[in-house]
C-alpha positions in Angstrom: -43.8 -132.4 93.6 -44.6 -132.2 96.8 -48.9 -132.0 97.4 -50.0 -128.7 99.2 -54.0 -128.4 101.0 -55.2 -125.0 102.1 -52.2 -122.7 102.6 -49.2 -122.9 99.8 -46.9 -124.2 102.2 -47.1 -127.0 105.0 -46.7 -126.1 108.1 -42.6 -126.9 109.4 -41.7 -130.9 109.1 -39.8 -131.9 112.5 -36.1 -132.3 112.7 -36.3 -136.8 112.6 -36.5 -136.1 109.0 -33.6 -133.5 108.2 -30.5 -132.6 108.4 -30.6 -129.5 110.7 -32.2 -128.0 113.7 -33.3 -124.1 112.8 -33.1 -121.4 115.6 -33.9 -117.7 115.4 -33.6 -115.9 117.8 -34.4 -111.6 118.2 -32.8 -109.5 121.0 -34.6 -106.9 123.2 -33.9 -103.6 122.7 -37.2 -101.9 123.0 -37.5 -99.7 119.7 -34.9 -100.9 118.2 -36.6 -103.8 117.2 -37.0 -102.0 114.2 -33.5 -103.0 113.1 -34.2 -106.6 113.5 -37.3 -106.7 111.7 -35.6 -104.6 108.6 -33.1 -107.3 108.7 -35.9 -110.4 108.8 -37.6 -108.4 105.9 -35.0 -109.6 103.8 -34.2 -113.0 105.1 -37.3 -113.8 104.4 -37.6 -111.7 100.7 -34.9 -114.3 100.1 -36.9 -117.4 101.1 -40.3 -116.2 99.2 -37.3 -116.2 96.1 -36.9 -119.3 96.1 -40.5 -120.8 97.5 -43.0 -118.5 96.6 -44.8 -115.4 97.8 -46.6 -117.2 100.5 -44.0 -118.4 102.2 -42.7 -117.0 105.9 -40.7 -117.7 109.0 -42.4 -119.7 110.5 -42.1 -122.3 107.9 -38.8 -122.6 108.1 -37.2 -122.5 111.6 -38.4 -125.3 114.3 -38.1 -122.7 116.8 -38.0 -118.9 117.3 -36.7 -117.0 120.6 -37.3 -113.5 121.4 -37.0 -111.2 124.9 -38.9 -108.2 125.2 -39.2 -106.7 121.5 -38.2 -109.9 120.4 -40.8 -111.6 121.9 -43.1 -109.3 120.5 -41.3 -109.6 117.1 -41.9 -113.9 117.8 -45.6 -113.6 118.5 -46.4 -111.5 115.2 -44.1 -114.0 113.5 -45.6 -117.1 114.9 -49.5 -116.3 115.9 -52.1 -117.5 113.7 -54.4 -115.3 111.2 -57.7 -116.8 110.6 -56.5 -118.2 107.8 -53.8 -120.3 111.0 -51.0 -118.2 108.4 -48.6 -116.3 110.8 -50.2 -112.6 111.6 -47.6 -111.0 110.6 -45.4 -111.0 107.0 -41.7 -110.1 108.5 -42.1 -106.6 106.2 -44.7 -105.9 107.9 -42.6 -105.6 111.3 -41.2 -102.5 110.5 -44.5 -100.3 109.8 -45.8 -101.7 113.0 -43.0 -100.3 114.7 -43.2 -97.1 113.2 -47.3 -96.8 113.7 -47.1 -97.6 117.1 -43.7 -96.9 119.0 -44.4 -93.1 119.3 -47.5 -94.0 121.1 -46.1 -96.7 123.5 -43.6 -94.3 124.4 -45.0 -90.8 124.1 -42.7 -88.4 124.2 -42.4 -85.1 126.2 -41.4 -81.6 125.2 -39.8 -78.5 126.4 -37.8 -77.5 129.2 -38.9 -79.1 131.7 -39.5 -82.5 130.4 -36.3 -83.8 131.3 -37.0 -82.7 135.0 -40.4 -84.5 134.3 -39.0 -87.4 133.0 -36.7 -88.0 136.4 -39.7 -87.2 138.5 -41.4 -90.2 136.9 -38.9 -92.6 137.0 -37.9 -91.5 140.5 -41.9 -92.0 141.5 -42.8 -95.1 139.1 -42.1 -96.2 135.7 -41.8 -93.2 132.8 -44.9 -94.8 131.0 -48.0 -96.7 131.9 -48.2 -99.4 129.4 -51.6 -98.9 128.6 -51.5 -98.0 125.0 -49.1 -101.5 124.6 -51.2 -103.8 127.0 -53.9 -102.9 125.2 -52.7 -103.2 121.2 -51.1 -106.2 122.3 -54.5 -107.9 123.2 -56.6 -106.3 120.0 -53.8 -107.8 117.7 -53.7 -111.1 119.9 -56.8 -111.3 120.9 -56.9 -115.0 122.6 -54.6 -116.8 121.6 -52.9 -119.2 123.3 -48.3 -120.3 123.5 -50.0 -123.7 122.3 -51.3 -122.3 118.9 -48.1 -120.6 117.3 -47.6 -121.9 114.0 -43.8 -123.0 115.1 -42.2 -123.7 118.9 -41.6 -120.3 120.5 -39.4 -119.2 123.0 -40.0 -116.4 125.3 -38.1 -115.5 128.4 -40.0 -113.5 131.9 -38.9 -112.6 135.0 -40.9 -113.7 138.5 -40.0 -111.6 140.5 -42.1 -112.8 143.4 -40.3 -116.3 142.8 -36.9 -114.3 142.0 -36.5 -116.7 139.1 -36.6 -117.3 135.0 -40.0 -117.7 133.6 -39.6 -119.2 130.4 -42.4 -119.6 128.1 -41.3 -122.3 126.1 -43.8 -124.3 123.2 -42.1 -127.6 124.5 -43.1 -126.8 128.1 -46.4 -126.9 127.7 -46.8 -130.3 126.4 -45.5 -131.3 130.3 -46.7 -127.7 132.0 -50.3 -127.0 130.8 -49.9 -123.9 133.3 -47.6 -122.4 131.4 -50.1 -122.0 127.8 -51.3 -118.8 128.7 -52.4 -115.8 126.4 -49.9 -114.7 123.5 -50.7 -111.2 124.4 -50.0 -111.9 128.6 -46.2 -113.2 127.5 -45.4 -110.5 125.1 -46.7 -108.0 128.2 -44.7 -109.7 130.5 -41.3 -109.6 128.3 -41.7 -106.2 127.6 -42.1 -104.8 131.2 -39.2 -103.2 131.3 -38.1 -102.0 134.7 -38.3 -98.3 134.5 -39.5 -98.0 131.8 -43.0 -100.0 132.1 -44.8 -101.5 135.0 -44.3 -104.4 136.0 -47.3 -107.4 134.8 -49.4 -109.8 136.9 -52.0 -112.5 135.5 -53.5 -115.4 136.6 -54.0 -118.8 134.3 -56.1 -121.9 134.8 -54.9 -125.3 133.2 -57.9 -127.2 132.1 -57.4 -129.2 135.4 -58.2 -126.0 137.1 -54.8 -125.6 139.1 -54.3 -122.1 139.5 -50.8 -120.0 139.5 -50.3 -116.4 139.7 -47.6 -114.7 137.5 -45.3 -111.8 138.8 -42.7 -110.9 136.0 -41.3 -108.6 133.9 -38.3 -107.9 131.4 -37.2 -111.1 130.1 -33.6 -109.1 129.3 -33.4 -109.4 133.2 -32.7 -112.9 132.1 -31.9 -113.4 128.6 -31.6 -110.2 126.8 -30.5 -112.4 124.0 -32.5 -115.5 124.4 -30.4 -118.1 121.7 -28.9 -120.2 124.8 -32.2 -120.6 126.2 -33.4 -121.2 122.8 -30.4 -124.0 122.1 -30.9 -125.4 125.7 -34.9 -126.0 125.3 -34.0 -127.8 121.9 -31.6 -129.6 123.9 -33.7 -131.1 126.3 -36.1 -132.4 124.2 -33.3 -134.3 122.7 -32.5 -135.9 125.9 -36.5 -136.3 126.8 -36.3 -138.5 123.6 -38.7 -136.7 121.7 -39.2 -138.9 118.3 -39.2 -135.1 116.9 -35.9 -135.3 116.9 -34.8 -138.6 117.0 -31.7 -139.5 115.9 -30.2 -136.5 117.3 -27.8 -137.5 120.3 -27.2 -134.0 123.3 -24.9 -131.8 122.1 -24.5 -132.1 118.5 -24.3 -128.7 117.6 -23.3 -129.7 114.0 -27.2 -130.1 113.2 -27.8 -126.8 115.3 -28.6 -123.2 112.3 -28.7 -120.6 114.4 -29.4 -117.3 113.4 -29.4 -114.4 116.0 -30.2 -110.9 115.7 -29.0 -108.4 118.4 -30.7 -104.3 118.5 -27.4 -102.6 118.3 -26.3 -101.4 120.7 -23.4 -97.7 122.2 -20.3 -99.1 122.6 -18.6 -97.1 120.2 -19.5 -93.8 122.6 -17.6 -95.6 125.9 -20.3 -93.3 127.2 -19.6 -94.4 131.0 -16.4 -94.6 132.8 -15.4 -96.0 136.7 -14.4 -92.2 137.6 -17.7 -90.9 136.7 -20.2 -93.8 137.8 -18.1 -94.3 141.3 -20.0 -90.8 142.5 -23.3 -92.4 141.6 -26.2 -93.2 143.4 -29.7 -94.6 142.6 -30.5 -92.2 140.6 -27.1 -91.8 139.0 -27.6 -95.7 137.8 -31.0 -95.0 136.7 -31.2 -92.1 134.3 -27.4 -90.4 133.0 -28.9 -88.3 130.1 -31.0 -90.6 128.3 -30.0 -92.9 129.3 -30.5 -96.2 131.8 -26.8 -97.2 132.6 -28.4 -100.0 135.0 -30.6 -101.7 132.1 -27.7 -100.7 129.5 -25.1 -102.9 131.7 -27.0 -105.9 132.3 -28.9 -106.1 128.6 -25.2 -105.5 127.3 -23.2 -107.6 129.8 -25.9 -111.1 129.0 -26.4 -110.6 125.1 -22.7 -110.1 124.7 -22.6 -113.5 127.8 -24.6 -115.2 125.0 -22.8 -114.5 121.7 -19.0 -115.7 123.1 -20.8 -119.1 124.5 -22.0 -119.8 121.3 -19.7 -118.7 119.0 -16.4 -120.6 120.9 -18.8 -123.4 121.5 -20.1 -123.9 117.4 -16.3 -123.1 116.5 -14.9 -125.9 119.0 -17.3 -128.2 117.7 -16.3 -127.5 113.6 -20.2 -125.9 112.9 -19.1 -122.3 113.4 -20.8 -121.4 109.5 -24.1 -122.8 111.0 -24.0 -119.8 113.6 -24.7 -116.4 112.3 -25.0 -113.5 115.0 -26.3 -110.0 112.8 -25.6 -106.6 115.5 -24.4 -103.4 115.5 -21.9 -102.0 118.1 -21.7 -98.5 116.8 -24.8 -96.7 117.4 -24.5 -93.6 119.4 -26.6 -90.5 120.6 -30.5 -90.9 120.1 -30.3 -94.1 117.5 -29.1 -95.7 121.0 -32.0 -95.3 123.3 -35.0 -97.6 123.7 -37.4 -94.8 123.7 -37.2 -91.6 121.7 -39.8 -92.5 119.8 -40.0 -89.8 117.3 -40.5 -89.8 113.7 -36.6 -88.9 112.9 -35.6 -91.3 115.6 -37.9 -93.9 114.6 -36.6 -93.4 110.4 -33.5 -93.7 111.4 -33.8 -96.6 113.4 -34.4 -98.3 109.6 -31.5 -96.9 107.8 -29.2 -98.6 110.5 -31.5 -102.0 109.7 -30.4 -101.0 106.1 -26.7 -100.4 106.4 -26.5 -103.6 109.2 -27.4 -105.7 105.8 -24.6 -104.6 103.9 -21.8 -104.4 107.0 -19.2 -107.6 106.8 -19.8 -109.9 109.4 -18.5 -110.1 112.2 -17.6 -111.7 116.0 -18.0 -110.5 119.6 -14.5 -110.4 120.4 -14.4 -110.1 124.7 -10.4 -109.4 124.9 -11.3 -106.3 123.3 -14.7 -105.1 124.1 -16.2 -105.1 120.6 -16.9 -106.6 117.4 -14.6 -108.0 114.4 -14.7 -109.0 111.1 -14.9 -112.7 110.2 -12.5 -114.3 107.4 -14.4 -114.5 104.1 -17.6 -113.9 105.8 -19.0 -111.6 103.4 -21.5 -108.8 103.9 -24.8 -109.6 106.6 -26.7 -110.1 103.9 -24.5 -112.6 101.8 -24.6 -114.4 104.6 -28.3 -114.0 105.1 -28.4 -115.5 101.4 -26.8 -118.6 102.0 -29.1 -119.2 105.3 -32.5 -118.5 102.7 -31.2 -121.5 100.9 -30.0 -123.8 103.5 -33.5 -123.1 104.9 -34.9 -124.3 101.7 -33.4 -126.8 101.1 -33.7 -128.2 104.8 -37.5 -127.3 104.1 -37.7 -129.8 100.9 -35.7 -132.8 102.5 -37.6 -132.9 105.5 -41.6 -133.0 103.0 -39.5 -135.5 100.9 -39.1 -137.6 104.1 -41.7 -137.2 105.9 -44.8 -139.7 105.4 -47.0 -136.5 106.6 -46.2 -135.1 103.0 -48.4 -136.9 99.9 -46.0 -136.3 97.0 -47.5 -136.6 93.6 -45.9 -136.2 89.7 
């Protein structure tokens, strides 16, 4: 049997001792982070059935990527607690959103609420972010990027440099100036334009070098960070990182990717060109309870990434190694990013639970919606299969790694 000192599970061994490179990716989407949170709780429960109740997602994935609300979930799953185990179990994510979303996104009521919201968005961000900032600093403390229990990738966008800033565990090794506090990364990646304020901070590395960061929501660059995650791993392969030997560049047969969306309101078809043709700045920023400009660029980014990965994996006969779970049938209040009423949050939990029972689907760019994958089963069934693959991969690595002692 495997000898395990300290915790009941060892930190994941590198891919060089296994057969796969395992990646988990979580989209942005505000309070709709409850949806992937519900999916992740199920996946972790399946891993616990196979490997014991101490199993955590960080024990199985070589890299976890998240944008905006997905970045928060990524930090929750990978930041260490005092026992050097993940700060949150996946089952705790849902309750975190239920408890804190109403304070992050306080709701106005009364007949003048829509007018006040419109005025607020015209003169500044809809929310001041103070509660969120304080909460993240309290939960994550002084934990820095290099301390996560597995590698992470969290995109942001620097509005001063006008380019993405990708906070990557791999990049920290060669760019120590990026080894910033996880709380700063999470505040930055969730700073959605019009909703939360842009975020400025400085970081100083051990050599005294100082860098300024002027950041907003990573969804501007990559609302679906799965492709960024694959690219980060591919760069390490090119660099001949020994953790990835003897894997070759673009060896997609070695990748196992689970990508989780936060839902979209495509089924509503709520915008059209005749209406949008009359919009000015305010029209693009607010339409009912939505922000069309945010909806457009976040959904376009997410779908293009899904389309690219799906096509490439199928072309390289690796289709079964890619699982995208997304619900594009949201409508009304449940499709919002910030309506944090108890009723809406409870409904989002139900959306996540129902999504587990839905068939595996894949985006069809020509039809504009998802279509069923033949013989794909339900998302729940697919996750059970992936849990078995992840558990088997972990065992293979531990049996081959010289860093894991075995005893009879």
